Every structure is written in structure tokens, then in C-alpha cells.
N, C-alpha and C positions, 0 to 999 in steps of 0.2 A: 289618214294617221296626221294628228299635232305631232312639231315641231319638238316639244319633249319626250313623246312616245316614239318618234324616230332616232333622236338621240338614245336611248334608253337604248333602242331594240339593237339600234348598230353596235355599238359599245357591249352587248351578250353575244353578239356576234363574231368583233374581232373578239372577248378575250377568250372565247372557245376555241377560236380560230389559233390563236398564241399557242394554250393548253394540248391542243390535238398534234402541236407542231411537234411542241416538247415532249406529249406520250410516244408518236413514232421514233424521235431519237430515243429517247429511255427503250425503248420495245429492241430497237434495233443493236443500241447496246448491252444491254444483258441478255439479248440471243448471241451476241459473238463471244461475251463473260461466259457464259453458259458451259460454252466447249472446251473452255481450259480445262479443267478434268479431264473429257475424253483427250486432248493433246498431249497432257501430262502422264496420261496413264500410257498413252500408244505409243511413247517420245518422239510426237513428233513436234520437231525443236524447230525445224524452220516454217512449218504451221505457225507456231504460235509467237515468231514473229512477225508473220505476214498480220496474223488476228490484231497484233499491235497498235504494228502501222493504218493498220483500213479504220480501227477503233476510235484514232485520233481525229481521222478526219469526219467523222461522220454529226461532228456538235456541227461544223462550220457548216456543212450541205445542209442540214436539217434547220438551221438558223437562215440561212438563202432560201430557202422554199419556201418557208413559212412569211420571211419580208415581200418575194415577190409575191405570193396570195393575196397578204392584206393589201399591199396595193394594189393588185389587179382585180380583185375581188370586190374592193371594200373602195376604193377612189379614193384613198389616202395619197396624198402628197404634200401641201399643208401643213402644221400643227396645227391643231386644234384641242388648245389646254383643257378646255371644261370638258368635252369628248373622250380626253385619253385620263383625267380624274373619274371617272366613270368607267374608262372602261380597265381601270389597277382596281378599282373597286371591287368589280364585277371578279375580276379575274382570283382574289383574294377568298374572294368568297368561296370559290370555283376547288381551292387548292386544300380547303378543308377537308377535302374527299382523297387527299394525296396523300404519298407516304414520302415521298420527296420533296418538300416545298420549298427546300433551301436551293434544289437544282432546278425547279420551274419558275422559281424568282430572279435565277439568273439568266434562263434564256426568255425570259420576257426581256427583260431588260437587254439583252443581246439587238432584241431583232427591235427596240425602240433605237436604240443607238445606231444600226444599221440606217434608219429611217429620215433620222434630224439629228441639227445640229447640237453641239456638244450642250450651247447655251443654256438648252431644256434638260439636260442631266442634272434634277434634284429629284430632292423626297415624293413630289406631287405626280411626278409621272415613272419614277422608275424607285427600284427595290435599293436608294443606297440605304436605308436603314430595314432590316429583316422585317414582314408581316403575320408572319406566321411562327407561330414556336411548334419546336418538336421535342419539345421534354415530353409531350403524354407518349411520344410514338416511343421512346426509348421505355416506357415502362409498361407499355402492351407489348411490347414486339421481344420476344425473347433471344437475343444473339449470344447467348454464352452459358455455357452448362458448368455447374461448380463438383469440382469433384473434395470429397474431407480423407488425406491419407490415413491423419491418428482412428481413422474411424475401421478401415479395410485396408491400410498395408498400404506402402508407397510401393509396390511393386505391381500390387493388381491396381490402383488407380494410373499407373503409366498403362498397364495394359489397355484396361478398360477405354481411356481419351483415344490412344493409338487406334485402338479399334472402331470407335463410335464416329468415324467421319467416314466408314461404309466405302475403300478404296477396291475398287477392280482387280486389286494385283494384291498379292502376298505381299506381309514382311520377309526375307528374306531368315531373317533369326531375331524375333522380336527380342527374344533374349536376352541376345547380344546389346542390340539397343536399348532393354530396359538400362542393364547391368551400368549402362557405357553412358547411361542419364545420368544415374545416382552416384559413379563417381564424379563427377561434375560438378554434381550438387555437392556433393562433401566437400570438395576441394574449394569450392565458392564460399565456403561455410565459416566465418571468421572463429577464431579459437571463443568458444565459451561462450555460441550464439544460443540462444534460448529460443525455441520451437513453441510456439503456442499449441495449448490441445484444438481449437479452432480453426486454425492452420487449412486455409484452401487455396485448390487452384481453379482458376477459372479462367476459363478458356473457351477464345469466340469458337462457335461450329460454323462458321466456314473458315477453309483454308484459302489462302491467300497465293496467287499462282505467280509467277515472274519466269522468265526465262526455263531453266531446265530443272525447276527446284517447285515446291510445294514448302508454304510456311503456317505451319502452328503456331499462332499469337495466344499469348495469356499473359495472366498475371498472376504473380504466388502473394497472397494474403495475408498477414502474420500479424494478428492486432491491427495495430494502425499504420505497420508498416505494407506498403501496395511496391511490391517487386517485378519489374517486365519482363518478360524472356520469348525466345523464339526459338522452336525446334525444326530446321530445315530438314527437309524429307526428299532426297536425291531417288530416281528411279534407275536402278541397274539394268539394263537391256538385257530381255532375255532373261530374266532371275525375278526380278521383284524390286520391292523399296526398303531403303535401311534409312534411319535417322543422320545426317549426320555431323550435326553439332547441337550443343548448346548456349544461347545466345542469350546472357543474361545481368540486366541492371540497361540504366538509360543509355549508357552509352552506344554499347554493343548492340540493342533493338532497333537504336535513331541510323547506325549505319545501317540497315536494311531501307529506311526511309528515306534513305537520304537524295537529295534537290538531282544529285548527280546521276542518278537510277532512271532506269522505264519504271513505266504505270504500274502496278500490282494489277493482278485481273480476280475481283472477287465477288461472289454473287452475293448479292441482299439486296431485298427487298427496301429493308431503311438504312441508306448511307448513314443517316446522322446518327443511328445508334449506335455502329460498328464507331465511329470518328469518340463518340462519347466513350465508348469502353476502350478506348486505347490513350486520349487526353491529351492526344496531339494537336499542336498547329496547323488547323484549314489551312491547306495551300492552292484551291480555288483562287481565280481572278475578283470574284466579287469581296469574297472573305478578305482577303489579301487587303483590296482597296480600302475596305473599310475600316479594318485595322490603319492603315494609314492614315485614314483622315483624322482617324482617335490619336494615333501616337504628331500626328500636325498641331494639334489641337493644344497640347499635355508639353511640349519643346519649345524653344524658341532660337535652336541652333541653325546654324546655314548651310545653306547645299553649296560641298567645295567641290573641287577639282576631285577627284578619286587620287590618291596614294600611287608612286610609281612611274614605269614609263610610260608617257603618251603615245599612243596607237595612231596607227596613220589611217585608220577606216573609221572607229567610234570617239565621239566626245564621251567619256567618261566619267562621272559622276554622281555625291553620295552625301546624304545627311548621318555626317560623324554620330549619330544616336539612334539611329537605324541602322539594321542589319544587312541591307541591299545598296545595290550599285545599280548606275539609272544607267543607260547606253543609246547613244545617237547618231544613225551614221551620217559622215560627214558630207558635206555639199561634194568637194574635189577630194582624192587622195593624189598623193603626189608620189612620183616615180620611187620604185619600180612597182610600182602598185598596180596592177591590171585589171581593173573590174568593174562592176556597174554597184549600184543602190540594189537593181533585181537580181545581181548574180549573188549577191552580201544576204537579202534577202531569202533567198531561196535555199542559201544553207543553210539558215536558221532554224528553216520549213524542214531540213533535211535532217539536222540533229533532235528537230523536237519529236521527228518520227521514225525515227533510229533506237535500237539500243544503246542508251551509254553509260553501259556497264559498269557504273559508280563513278567515269571519269571525264564526265562533260556538263559540266552544268545544263542544267533546268535554264528556261526563261521563257518568262509572262513577258509575251509581249502585249504592248496596248496602243490604242490609238486615241487622239483628243485626249491626252490626258492634263491636266491645269494643276498648274503647282505658283503657291502664291508668289508673285514675284521679286519682291523684298524679305523672301528669305534666304533667296540668291546672292554669293559674296561677290562682288564688283568683278573678280578676277574670272569668276565663274562665265558670269553674264556677260563678260567683254568674250573669252573665248569658243560660246555658243554662237553669238552673234552674230563672229566672223567663220567659224567653222562650217556650222550647221544652220545658218538664220532659214531658207527654205523649209525645214521643219519646226519654224517657231511661228509665233503669231502670239500677237499683246490684247487679252481680253480685258478691257478695265484692268483691275489689279492682278488678271492673272498671268502666268507664260500659260501659253499651249503649247505642247509640244505634240504634231501629227501623230508621230509614232517614232514607239520607243519598246528596247528591251531590259527588262528589270531581271537582274539574277541575284542571289546570293552573292554578301560578298566576305572575300578570302585577302589569305594575304599573296599577294607577286611573291611568285618563287624564287625572282632573283632578288627581292629586297629578302627573301625570309634567310636566304644561304647568305647574305652580306651580316648578316647577323647572326647567325648560328654559330654553337660550338660544334666541336668534331664530331661528338654523334647527333646531334644532330641533320649537320650534311649528309653524314653517310647516309642517315635515316631516306632524308629527304629526295635523295639524287635515287638511289635505289628505289622508291616512290615514283620518281620521277620515270626512271625506266619502264617500271613496273604498267604505270601508266599504259605509254608507247603502246607496251608491248600486247597489254590488254584491250586495247582500241585496235592493234593491229588484226588481233582476232577476232575483232568486231565487225572488219571490214572498213576499218578507218583508219587516214593516212592524214593527220595533221596538218600536215602540207609545214608551219615555221613552227618550226622547232625549239627557238627560242624561250628560254626561262621566264620571262617576260609574258608570254601566251600562258603559263601555268599557277594555279593559283594553289596552295596549305588553306585546308580546313582547320577549325578547332579541334579535329581530332587527329590532325596530323594528314589526312589523306591528299593527295596530288592531285588536284583536277584540272584538266584544258577548258579553256573559255573563248578561246581567238578562234573566230569560224571561218575567218572569210576567205582563208585558201585550205581549206577542208571539204576530202576528196574518197572518193570509194576505193579502197588499199587496190584492187583490182582494176581501177584504172590507170593502175601507175605501169613507168618501166623500171625498175631497179635494176641498174646498170653499174662493172665495175668499170672506175676511170683508166681508159688502156696504156700502155705505156710511149712514151712520145718517139715520135721515128728518129730525134735526132736530142738528145741532152738539153743545149738550148733552149729547146721548145720549153723547156718547163722554169724559163727566164720572163717568156713574155706575158704578157697580160692577159689575153684572150686564148680558151685553150684551141689544144691542138685537134680537139676531135669533136663532133657533131655532135649536137643537144635536141636533141624534141622537144616538145612542151611539155610531153607528160615520162619525159625521163629523173631520173634521180638519182643521184650519186652516194649510199651512203657514207663512203670514206671521206664525205667533203663534212660531215656533220661536225664531225673533230676540230678541226679549226676554229668552227664559228662558236663553235658550245664549250668546249672543255678548254679553254683559256687558261684556266688557276688550277696549279698544280693538284690543290687539294680535291674539287671537281675531281678533274681526272684521274684519279686514285681511284676515287669514292666510285667512277663511271667504270672504270676499267676491272674493279675488283667482283663486279655480276653481269653488267651488260655490254660489255665488246661486243657480243653479237650483233648488237646493233647495228656495227658499222661495217657488215657482211650485206652485202645485198644477195646471198644466197639465203641467210633466215629471213629476209624478207618476201623472195619468191617461196619459199617454204609455206610462210604465212599463204600467199594468195594461193599454192595449188592445193592445200587445205580446204579453202572457201569456195574453193571450185568443185571438188571434191563432195560439200557438203557440209564437212565436219563444222561442228560448231563448236567451240571450244568451250572449259569448263573453267570460267569465272565468277568467282565468289564470294560476295559482300561482304566478307569476313575474313579474317586472319588463317590463312594455312594449320596454324597449331593451335586454332579453336577446333579442327576440324577430329572426327574420333575416327581413332587408326582398328581398321577391323582385327579379329582377333578370333580364338579359338572361344567356342561357346559357351560359356558362363554354367557352372552345375545349375541343375535345377536346385531351385531356394520354394521354401514353402510358401504356400499364398494366405496363409492363415493371417487373421489381421494382426498389424503389432502392436505390441505393449505399447505406452507412451515411453520408456525411459529409450527404448530400443528404437522407435519414431526420432525421436530428438537426437540423434548419435546419426540417422537413416543406415543403420546395420543390417 
């Protein structure tokens, strides 16, 4: 075999090897996802949490296995760019057989980046730009079903839609569910709203599973207007299913897909078709990187130090025109911080694997990320070189950051409170307390409860984002401060009682957090129990008993109130005038 033939044979072999690795990953990913229905119907909530954690680890495990296989079986050590250009061409040919080409491209990138230095990360070697279109898949695969209420009546359509998912549990009272949905729709209609005769409900065929709920996701199409909606289904153990709420509109549905929530389990053969239906921004690392490169090309502002209090563990910077922050672990941590780089990384991994219950920001983790050095402000560059020099490398015109995290930008809570009026302040403090309580219910103790470690999202939700002191709630020892043996002990600078490494004294939260009378009054109005060790001990007891608290990704006011079953209504198709009023 001549050298050209040998090179071609090796390129084909490596391309197939990488795609087999992706195939193994996706098969395992789908297998654990396929169990989501069984876990939901069986109310196996702890099993659902375990499955979510395991699924997150699958990707890195398969990338690692495939990288070792390519190295050992094909003798790949130093980069042969001519060979890898052939490998990429062969890989693209193979992708035309796949229904997840965009995911397979990302897997290829991950393997290549494990093998070689970042100076080779360009479109000749990896998929900086997508090579395979997914548009034909969206046409070939039926991802959703359309229903036409004007033809057969809104009641009948809703009953058919709920039945179409084939759940193994009955609905406790489907007539009540339908009635609740109709009432909610009526309340949403603005005065004088005109509903077109060809009005349709387009609903994804695959439910979205997360925590203790299954979500029906769809959109109402009224002429040229498209309105997203979601119906959360809950399992009342021992009785059956019921519809808990109707979420309508961009903001309400966006709360389900928040970056601060754990990932959904959705059983679908063609993810790109589901994403296209949702018309939502893709949050994968490869898609994010492509979007970021496009933004850099068409913007001129500088990277600057992120607003808010400077952290003791992280250097945080942002590009004002781009809605994200970039976080780098510092080389040294001043007292009283007692941690290490390895521990900080482990805390971020804990958050990635845990149910974030809408209260912890998701982070994209990158290695060897290159930024144009001339886009950094002088102040920022000075801080990075002073505080995180070991994570930096200059490569020509680029500043290479060896390891960083990227998160959605939020307004720091301490900054928000300083600018807030009375109503905004009370709302933010209530959100802050709810965030702490919902994290506790999910077995998370933030460690550092200072306002600067929380942010306020565009929708006014308070989210925790500083993870270096985070731990499991069940690892803490919540204590009440014992009375001093003598009154003068209270004047001493040191405590008169012993303090263990896991001890937490909730009474101490108030002097550090509630220095402002406005903040203290707002906090005491709804969350005073957070200052009592008994509250935290009860949370621990609930967790140890295996009780998984209900944490809803929508306001309590959105939930339907169960009432008596409505009077049976006619199932005849509704005339246009009756349909227009949803009567």
C-alpha cells in the first residue's frame, strides 16, 4: 500500500472510530433519557435525580475513551494536519447518515481538543462552522402535532391532546383540568382579541421531564402570531396525573428553560428539530463559541472588569455588549478563604451535576480559550496578570485563558438593592429568601449568604452564583449560640464556645446581612425562620427521610386550585362565535 493509500485508509479508520465513540455516547444518553417516563409515572424522584447526574458525566467519559482509543490504536501523537484534514472530510461524509450531526460535530471537536494544542483549533481541523445542515431533518421527521379547535371544539382538542401522550397513569379529573386551562386562556385574552378561524395548537410529541413534573410544550398559532405555552403535569402519588398550570408567552415559558435550572430529559431522535420548533437559542458549548466569535467580529467594545464587588476567589470580567461574564480562578486566595484551585473546580462540578432548582447559575467550562488581547481594557489586563497569571498565555495577538467558566450576566443583588425602590427591594429580599430555602430543600447550603454572591435576572429572579463555599446541607451542623457563662464574655472579641469546621450559627446571619433597616424589615416579614437552627435541622431531616420538596419553576399564583369537577359539557364542535370567546 502506497503512502497516499495508507493515509486515506488511516483517515477513514480514525473518522469511524470517533463516530463510533459518539454513537456509544448517544445510545447511553438515550437509554437513560428513555427511563424518564417510567421514573415520572412511578414517582421515583430520587431515581430521577441520580439519572440526571449520571447523564451529565456520560459525555466526558465517552470523549476520554475515544481519545485513548485513537491514541493507542492509531498511534496518534503529533499533529499531521494533512491527515486530519482528510479525517474531517471522511467524518463529514459519515455524518450524512446521522440524525444528530450537530452533536456529532461537537463530539469530534472534543476529541481533537483533547489530543492537540489550541493553536490548531481552526476550521481546517475542527468544526468551528457547521458542515452538515439539519434543515432536511426538520422536514423529514414529525416532531409535533397540530390541533384545530375551531373545527372540533376546544374542549375536545384539549382532551385529545392530553390523551395523545399515552401516559400509563390516568388523569385524576380530566374535565377539571380542561376547565382550568380554558379559564386561564380566557384570562389571558386581551379585550377585543380576535381569534382566527385557522387558529391551531402545535404541540411537541415528546414530553419534557424534569424533577417531579412532565411538561407539554407547544405554541398557539393565530394568523401570523405565535405564542409559546407549556402545561406542567404532576403525579399525585397513588391517584394519578393532573395539569398544574398554564404558562403562556415568552417570559413565562422562558422560566422553564432558565440557565439556572437542571436539564430536561426529552426522548427524541432528532434534537435539532425540537430546537427549531422551540426557536430558542442553542446553549451547547460549540454553538455558544460560534455565536461568541460572530459577536466579536461585529462589535468593538472592550472586555472590562464586571460590575459589583471584587471576588476573593475569581477574577470576573465581561463584554458590555454581550450578556455573559467570564470567570477565572485566582492564583492566590487571601484570608479568611481557606480553599484550593482543585476544591473550587470540584464545587463547580457539584453544581453542574446537581438539581439547580432555578436558583444556581449554569456555567459553561472552557479550556485554552483564546481572546483578542487588544480588546481587553488596560485595567482588566492589569488585574488578570496580577491575580491569575498562571491561567494566562500570550499567543501572538491572542490572550489564551487556560481554564475559565462562562455564565449569564446578572445584576449583583447588592447593587440591585442600592438602586431599588421600596416595592423592588421587598420583592428582591423575598426572592433572596426563597432562593436560600429552595436550595436548602435541594440539599444545598450556599456557605456565604452575602448579597454580592447572588444576582437578579432579567425576569427579577434571584440566583446564586458564587460556589467556592457551597456544600451539601446535610454536611452542616446547625447550632444555636449558647448563652455566655458570664455577661462580660459577650464583650470579648473571641467566641466563648467551641466552633467546629462544619458548624453554622444561623443567628449570626442577621448582623452581617441585615444592617439596613429597610432590608431587615423586608427579611423579617417573610424569612425570619432562616435565622433559627430548627428550620435548617428540619430541612436536613426531610432530606434524610428521602423527601424531595416541590420547587416549581413558575410562581405559586400560576398554579390551578383543585376544585369540584365541573358540570359535563357538550363535546359537539363549537361554532366560530362560541370558539372566539372560548365559551
